N, C-alpha and C positions, 0 to 999 in steps of 0.2 A: 600684071593685073590677072586675077583670078576671077572667074566667073562661076557662080554655083547655081544650078536650076534642078527642079524637082523632076523626076520621071515617075507616074503612078502606073503600076502594074498589077493586074490580078495575078495572083502568086498560084492560087489552085482551087479546085471545086471537088469537094467530096460528098460522096454519096451515103446519105443516111435513110435507113428503113425505118419510117415511123409509124406506119400504120397496115395492118392487114386486117381485111375484113370480108366477110361472106355475104355477096349480094344475092338473095334468092329472086328467080323470076316469078311471075306472077302465077298463083294457083288456079285463077279462076277461069283461064282458057287453055292456052297451049302451055304444058306445065312441063318445065325441064329441070335437071339438075341444077344445084346452086354452083355458081361460078365463084373463083377466089380471085381477089385484086391485089396485088401490090403497090402500095402508094410510097412515093419516093420525094425527099428534098433535096435541094443543092444548096449547099453552104458556100457562100462567096467569102474568101478572104482578101481585102484590096489592102496593098502594101506600098509605101512609097519608098522610092531608092533614088538617093542624091548622088548626082554625078558631078564632078568637079573639072573645069576646064582650065589648063594651066596656058600661061602665055606661051609655050612652045608647040601648044595644039595637042599635047597629051590630055588623057583624061584618067581620071580616079573613080570608081563606083564603090559607093558606101554600101553597109550593108542594108536590107530591106528592114522598113519599120512599119509594122501593121497600123493600118488608121482606121479600121472598121470592118465587120462583117455583116452579112444579111442572108437571109434564108429565102429561096425561091420554092414556092409549091410545085410539085411535080404532078404529073397526070398517074392516074391509076393503070396498071398494066396487068392484063389478065394471066394468071397462072393457073396451074391445074390443082393445086392443093396449097393449103396455108403453108407459109413457111417460117422457120425459126430465125431468130437472130443472127444476122450473118456474122462470122469472124472477120474484124478488119485488121489487117495488118499495118501497124503504123508505118510511116514513111522514114528513111534514114534522117536522123537528126544533124543539123548544121549547127554548131556552137556559136556561130556568128549572126545567126537569124533568131530574133526572138520569138518565143513561142506565145502564140495568142491563144487565151483560153476561150473557148467557145461554148456558150451556154447550150445544155442540152434542151431542144425542143420539146414542150410536154403538149401530147395530143390534147385538145380542148374539146373534141367532139365525143369524149367518151366519159360517160357519167361517173360520179364517183361511188354510186351505189352499186354500179355492175361490177363484181368481183373479177379478178383476172383468175382465169382457171387454166390449169396446166393438164395435158392429157393424162386421165387416170391411169394408173397401174392395174394391171388385170385383176389383183386381188382387190382392189380398193373400188368403194361404190358411193363416196361421200360427196362427188363432186358434179354429180349430175345436176342439180337444180339450178345453177346458174349459167350453164353453158348451152349456147344454141349455135354450135358446130358440128359438121358432119365428117371432118378429116382430121386424120393425125398429123402434126407437123412433119414437115420433111427439112433437109439441110439445104442451104444454098451453098455453091462454089465461093471460095474464099475471095474476097473482094480487095484489091490492091490499090490502093489510092493513087492516083496520077500525080507525077511529081515533075519539075522542071529543073534545067539545068543551073538557073538562077537560085531557086529556093524551094525547098521541100514543102509539100503540103502538110498542113497541121490538121490531124484526122482526130475528132472527138470519138469518145465511145458512144455507140448508139444507145439510146433507151429502150429500156426491154418492150418487146412487143406485147399489147395486149391480146389474150387468147380469146377474147369475144368480142363480136362485131357491136357497135353503137347505134343506139337510134338518136337522131340528131333533135327530135321533136317530139312532144308526145301527140298520142292519137288526137285527131281532131273531133270536134263537136260538129254536128251536123244540123242541117235545117228541121224545122218542125215537121214532123212525119204523119202522112195521113193515115187515119184508122181503116179497119177492114172489117165488115162484118158479114159472114156469109149468108146467103140467101136461103131461104126454106128449100129451095130445090137442091142445095149442094150440103145439107146439113145431114145428110143420111149417112150410115156408116159404110166404109169403104167395101168394095164387093172383094169377096172372099177370094184369096190368091189360090191360082192353080199349081203352085211350085211344089213338086215333089218333096217331101220332108228330107232333109239331109241326114245322112247316118253319121256325120261327124259332129263337131262341138257347135255347128252353126254359127260360129263368131267370125270366121274368116272372111273378108271382102277384097274386092279390087279397087284401087285408085287408076284411074284411067283417062286418057283424052281419046284416042282412036277405039272405038266400040268395035272394030274389025278384028284387033289384037285378043279380043276376049275369047273367041272361038277356041283358042289353044287350050283354054281351061274347062271347056264344056266337057261334062261327065263326073266332074272333080266332086267328090262328097263331102270335100271340106270347105269349097267355097260357096257362100250362100247371098251375098249381097255385094252391090258394087254402086260407085258414084264417080261423078266426073267434074266436082266443083262447079257445076251449073245445076240448071232447075229442068232442063230436058236433056235427052239424049239421043244424037242422030244414031241410025242403025237398030240393030236388035240385040237384045239381051239373051245369051245362051239359055237355055231350059233350066230351071232351077234357080237363077240368079234373080234378086229383087234388086231393082233399081232405085236408089233413094235420092230425091231432089234436094237441091242446097240453095239457100239464098245467101249467095256470095259476099254480098255487101251492101250498101245503101246509096249507091249511085242511082240515077234515074235509068239507067241501063238494066241494072240489076232488079228493079222494082216494077219494071213495066209490065211484064208478063208474069210476075210470080204467082200472084194467086190462081191464075188460069193453070199455069204448071203444077202448082201444088194440088188444086183439083182432080188435074188429069193423072197425076201421079198416084193419088189416093184410089182414083177409080181404077187404075190399071194395077193394083195391090201392094202398093208401096204403105209399109207400116210404120215408118219414122220419116221426119223431116228434119233436116241440118240445118243449123244457124250459119252465122259468118265466119269466113276464113280470115284466121289469123287478124283479128281487129286490134290486137296489141302491137302489131307491126306495122310501121309507116309504109312500107312498100306493098302492104296487102291490104284489107278491108280498111284499116286505119281508122277506128273508131273509140271516142273514150268509153269507160264504162257506162257513164250515164246515157250517152246517145246511143249505144248497143242495146241497154235497158228498154229505151223508147221504142228503137225499132223493133226490138223482138216482142214487146207489148203489141204492136200494131200489127205484125206481120206474121209473126208465129203464133202467138197465144190464140188466135183465133180457132187454131186447130186442135187446141187441147181435147184429150179425150176421143179425138178420131184418129190420132197418130201418136206416136212416141216422139217427144220435143226434145232435140238434142243441143246443148248450148253451143255457143259460139268456140271454134276451135283456137285454143292458145298454142303459142309457141313455149318452148322449155328455156326462154331467155330471163335473165335476172331481172329483179325490180328495177322499173314499174312494168316490165312485160310479164309474160308466162304467169305463174300460179298467183302474182301479187294482183295482177290485172284481173284475173278469173275471182278472187276473193272481193275485189270492188264491184266487179259486175254483178256477182250474186247479192250483195249488199244493196245496190242500186234495183236489182230486178226482184225484190223480196216477194212481190205480188204475182211473179211470174210461175207458170207452170214449166219445171225443167226436170225432165225425167232422167237425163243422162249428161255426161261430162265429155265434151271432145277434146282430146290432148293430141299435141304432136311432139315427137322427140327427134333429135338428130344430135349425137354425141359419139362418134367413133363406134367402137365395138363392144363397148363395156356391158355385158349382159347385168352385172350386180347393180351398177348404177341404174340402167333401165329399171329394174325392179323397184329400186328405192325411190326413184323419181314417180312412179305410177301408184306407190303406196302413199306418197305425200299427195300426190292431185287427189285421189280419192278422200282424203281426210279435208283437203282444202275445198272442195266442192260439197261439203256436207254429206258424205258418205252416200253419193250418188253413183250408180254404175259409170265406168268409163265405155267411150268408145275410142280407142287410139287410131285415129283415122289417117295420121302419117307417122311413119317411123321408119329409119333405114340405117344400116351399118356401113362402115367404110373399110379399107383393106382390100386383100387379096379375095380371090373367089371362096377359098377354102375358109378363110376368117368371116366372112359374110355367113357361109352356110352354117358355120359353128355358131354363130350369135343367133341367127335364125332360129335354128333347132332349139337352142336352148329357150329363148324367149317364148317361142310359140308354145312349148310345152308348159312353160309356166303361166302362159295368158289363158290356155285351154282348162288348166285345173284350177284358176284363180276365180272365185265367184264374182268379184267385184267388177271384173274385165268382162264387158258383154259382147264387143264386137272390136275387130281390130282389121287394118289394111296396110299392107306394106308398100312403101314408095317406090316405084310405081310401075303400072303395066306400060313399057315403053321398049322400042328396041333396043337390045344391049343389057337390059335390066328385067329380068324376068321371062322375057321372051325374045327369040331371034328368029327373026322373019315370022313364019306363021306358027312355029313350034316352041314349046318351053325350053329354057335353057337349063343348066343344072340348077341354078339357084330357083327358078320358077317351078321346076319339078319338085323340088324341096317343098316349096310354098304349097304347090298345088296337092301334094300327095302325103306329106308326113303327118302321121297321126299325132 
């Protein structure tokens, strides 16, 4: 008599890199550099192996037959930079083992409207509009799929990595927004600023969290203003630097003291007020264009004529983010006083792409002046310095660029300890 019984075994598990995305930290409070995460999936192939037991006690093992596959979502792993698609070396093929085709998983969180953008070459300037990333891809070590002595792993070709991160949801709408009307006692024009006139362009500013670090820029003829993603600042501004308050978002904590802070800022010489921080980004202010327009009318419009009112600051992400969101906001806020447009930009170190994108932003906002309140290059210190030197010269000479601030004044980036590092020195002194 011969007895046959099945033995089910997991043949192999292969690693697929399916998602790389940049996760910005909150701009409103402690503002750090963006982190990058590598998301992985495990593909499990299940095979059935029949073992025949003969009357004499001997056994004969048949070839594995695949009976199914499934995918287990992995957890994001922090990496220092975005990664390119890894080269996967296929395992040796055993002719006795049937090859089971595994469908390539398709990321469902990436909207079809967000174009995949490769890092632009140095001579190209056509890819800036759809990218919201700040690092160039780097390669990973070659991954060799694990194998077993019984059967080799079946390794599918990984799907191409999207080069931009996606937003899973649209910015949310907000609750009805209370209106604010300044009283007669607060309607007077702001007090004249005692800031000495800058001999530079007057455009250059500082984005910071720690006011103590600003002392390194004291005496710079190029630096004229600063902001900290908040409506007040702890500490003292160096002489000659104007503090600009911002209404970060529409949360109760943002609104609680906004009008008192705005009035205080105007009395202390602020000449402008900044609206919401990246409302087109779900991890930031996260507002629909309509909700942002309502919030702007209630909380920014009362200061029209008393200060320059700057639009919500948008990312350079693809639609519905970035300039697409800005255009929708401008339509929804047709009755608003918007004196300037706030723009953010992160896309490696392509100076030509930076200039092209800002020209598009100027047109998208109805030819209003630009406040480029966040921008940053990546690469070596020399590459960042070269980028900064080129784009600062362009911004200083371009009439529609009114203000700009490099991201940001923090340890290791513009400053080292209490002094300027080489990049900070370039930003502080370069004409």
